N, C-alpha and C positions, 0 to 999 in steps of 0.2 A: 504493500500500500504506500501511500504518500508519506514521506517523512516530514513531520512538522518541526520547525525550529522551536526549541524549548528554552525556557529561561536559564541563563547560565548559573551553575552551582559553584560555590567556592570549592577549592581543592579539598579532597576527602579528609586530609589530616586537620583541616581548619574548621570543619563543620561542628558546631555545637548543637545540642538538642534544641535550643531556642531558635537557632537559624534553620534547623531542619523542619521544625513545626511551622515556622513562618513561611518557608518555601512550600510546604504541603498545603497550607491554607490559601496561599496566593498563586498556587500552580496555574500556569496558563495566562496570568494577568499581563505578562510581558510578551506573550507570544504574538507573532505577526497575525493580525486579524484576517480572517478569510474575507474575500470580496463578497459583498452582499448580493443576494440573488435579485436580479433586476427582472421585474415582471413585464414582459413585452406586451404591447398593445396590438401588435400586428398578428394576423391570423396566418401563421407560416404553413400550417397544414393545408389550408385552402390554396395558397400559392403553390405549394409542392404538388398538389393534385392537378392544378392547371398545367404546370410544367410537364408532369408525367403524361398527361392526356394529349397535349398539343405540341410538344417538342420531342423530336426523335432522339435516339441515342447519339446520332451524328450531329445534332444541333439544328436540324431542319424544323422550322416553325410552321404550323398549319394556322396561318393568320385568319383564314376564312372561318374556320370553326371556333377559334379562340375569340373572335369578335362577338360570337353569340353569347359568350360568358363574360363580356366586358365588365359587367357589374361586379362580378366576383374579384376580378383583377383590381377594380377601383376600390373595392372594400379593403383589400390587402394594402394597397397604397395609402389609403386613408389612415389605416392603423399605423403605418410607418411615419406619417407626418407628425404625430405627437408621441412617438415611442421614446421613453426615457433612456433607452439603450444608447442612443447617439451621444448622450452627455455623460451617462453614469456607467456604461458598460465597460468591460475589460477591453484590452486592445483587440483581441480576436473577435469579440462580440461587435465592436464598433466597425472593424474592417468588413466583417460579414454583412453587417447592417448596410453599409454604404454600397457594397457590391450589389446587394439585393435592390436597393433604392435605384441604382443606375439601370440595372437590367430590367426591372419591372416597369419602370417609367418609359424605357425605350420600347418595350412591348406595347404599352398603352398608347404611346405616340403613334406607332404604326397602325394599330387597329382602329384608332380614332379616325384615321385618314384612309383606311383601307376601303376599296382596292387601290393599290398604287404599285408601280413597277419598281421604284426605288425610294428609299427614305429621303434621298436628295431631291425628290420631286416636290417636297413640302418646305415651307418656310424659306423660300427663295434659295434653296439648295444648302442651307446651313441650319438644320434643325437642332444641332447640338449647342447652339449659342442662345436659344430661346429660354428665357427665365420663366418657368412655370411649375417647378417642383417645390412644393411647400414642405419644409422640415423645420419644426419649431416655429420661430417667429420670422424665419428668413425664407426667401424664394431663390431657388438655384436653377441654373441651366445644367445640362448633362456635362458640358465641358468644365464648368466650375466644380462639380462633384469630383470629376476625375483629376483635374489639374490644380485645383486650389485646396482640395481636402485629401483625397485618397493618396495621390502621389507624394506630396510633401510631408503629410502627417505619418504615413505608414512606411514609406520608403521600401516598398515591396514590389520589385519588378515583375513578379509572376502574375500580378493583377491584370497585366495586359493580355493574358490568355484566358481570362474569365469575364472581363468586361465586354459585353456585346453591343456594338453600336448599330446593329442591323444593316451594316454595309458589307459588301462582299469582301472587303479588305480586312474585316474584323474576324477574330476567332469565333468558332461556333458557340452557340448558347448552351451552357451546361443545363441538363434537363432535370435537375433536382435542386431544391432549396439549399442555400449555403448557410451553415451555422458555425458557431465557434467550435463545435466538436468535429466537423468534417472539413473545416477550412483548410488546414494544412494538407490533407490528403487530396483535396480537390485542386488546390494550387499546384501540387506536385504532378498529379496525373494529367491535368489539362496542359501544363507546360511541356511535359514529355510528349504528349499526343500532338501538340502543335509543332514542336521542333522536328519530329519524325514524320510529319504530314507532308502533303503535296506542296505546301507553301515554301518548303525549303528543300533544296537539292544538295545533299552532302555526298560528294564522291571523293575518290582518291586524289584527283588532281584538280577538282573543280568544286567551288562552293558558291551556291546561290541561296541567299536567305531573304526572308520576308522584310518588307519595308518597315515593319514594326520595330525591328532592331535599329533602324536608322532614325526613325521618328523619335524614339525614346532612348537614344543612345546614352544619355546621361544616366538614366535609370539602370541600364545594364552595365555601365562602366566601360562602354565602348570607347576606344581611343583611336585616333587617326593613324 
């Protein structure tokens, strides 16, 4: 099980009965406190159900059918808007939260405007700069969530393989809800899947990689 840090005891030879009794009575008072359980307001099981039904294992989204259940997606997003996790959660809870915010709102933006051939067909070709996502007292664009919050705050380059912007150049959408518990395994598996996918051609004498590595070269530590 987990090893909890305990209060330091004096060396054995210097322990008096009085000190021992005091330690027993106060045992745990100096321990590192566990993070409080944050009660989420978002219906993650509902969102997971939508992803399982309308997103394939390869990330293909059935927008036509998903649009019929737009109210369920809106309900999930509404719960995210005033979810205390984004302020009080652990690092992994917060990162999972913002990834879900980004991906769910991208889905909603597409189905609100569906049918369309490309997400670039709306908002004059730049839907990612439209401020419309309410979180707490602020309103964000998709680009702000990615570039002003997720990238600088978490410094986790693998997020570029789970954030789905609904464009062909983006990695496929993961078809399960991301939580603090599966975050690491999802980041690892999606990264490996993307690197070994068709977007990258890695041979003995030739290397062709996705533009993502160039666009976000600072995140990956790419040098000239």
